[in-house]
Residue, then its C-alpha position, 0 to 999 in steps of 0.5 A: m660868598l665869603l660871608v657864608k664861608l666865614i659862617v660856616l667855618i664859625l659853625l664848624a668850630f663851635t661843632i667841635i668845641s661842643l664835641f670836646s665838651a661832651m667828651f669832657f663832661m662824659v669823663k668828669d660826670k661819669g654818667q650821672t647828669k645830662r650834660t653830655v647829652n646836651a652837648l651832643s644835642v647842640r652839635i647835632g643841631l649845629s651839624i644840621v644847621i651847616i648842612i642847610i646853610i651848604m644846600i641853600a647856598g649851593a642851589t642859589g649859587v652863593i658858593e660854587l660846587n665842585q662838579n662830579p669828577t666821573f663826569e669830566s673824565s667822560e667828556k674828555n674820553q668822547 
């Protein structure tokens, strides 16, 4: 469980780094190169991988997902 969380945190850090590198390339290159597009493509790919990892880990029970808060409140009222 800790390993999955660590992997997700590392991928989130790489996603943020990719986002800021795209911003840097956009300002520096003034739209003349495709480095901004490449950095944003990497960010989208990493985000998709993170979502897939979280979905698989939640479905297999590796991580425990939070329950719906409205479900808990309806049980208490009955």
